[in-house]
C-alpha positions in Angstrom: 12.0 -5.0 3.9 14.2 -1.9 3.8 14.4 0.3 0.8 17.3 2.5 2.0 15.1 5.5 2.0 12.1 6.6 4.0 8.8 5.9 2.3 5.9 8.5 2.3 3.0 6.4 3.5 -0.7 7.4 3.1 -3.8 5.7 4.2 -6.2 4.3 1.6 -9.4 6.4 1.1 -11.3 3.1 1.5 -10.0 2.4 5.0 -12.5 2.2 7.8 -13.3 5.4 9.7 -13.1 3.6 13.1 -9.3 2.9 12.7 -9.9 -0.7 11.6 -9.4 -2.4 8.3 -6.7 0.1 7.3 -4.0 -0.2 4.8 -1.4 2.3 3.8 0.5 2.6 0.5 3.7 4.3 -0.5 4.5 4.8 -4.2 8.0 4.9 -5.6 9.3 4.9 -9.1 9.8 1.2 -9.1 7.0 -0.1 -6.9 3.9 0.4 -4.8 4.4 -0.6 -1.1 1.4 -1.8 1.0 1.3 -2.2 4.8 -1.1 -2.7 7.6 -1.5 0.7 9.3 -2.5 -0.9 12.6 1.0 -2.5 13.0 3.5 -0.6 10.8 6.4 -2.6 12.3 5.4 -5.7 10.3 7.0 -6.3 6.9 5.2 -4.7 4.0 4.5 -5.9 0.5 6.0 -4.3 -2.6 4.7 -4.9 -6.1 5.6 -3.4 -9.5 3.5 -0.4 -10.6 2.1 -2.3 -13.6 1.0 -5.2 -11.4 -0.6 -2.7 -9.0 -2.5 -1.1 -11.8 -3.8 -4.5 -13.0 -4.8 -5.4 -9.4 -6.6 -2.2 -8.8 -8.4 -2.4 -12.1 -9.5 -6.0 -11.3 -10.8 -5.2 -7.8 -12.7 -2.1 -9.1 -14.3 -4.1 -11.9 -12.4 -2.4 -14.6 
């Protein structure tokens, strides 16, 4: 998936410290992009910011 601009990726604070189980996210005005940091060449997932907020609220028990 190409957005036409370079995304500013950052690693989740919940990623493993051994370099495993890592995800990275990049936030834009329209979406939150999520990718596997171990293989950044794979396609990433993009979801709307509202959907991302609902997802993170759900997984954190909110």
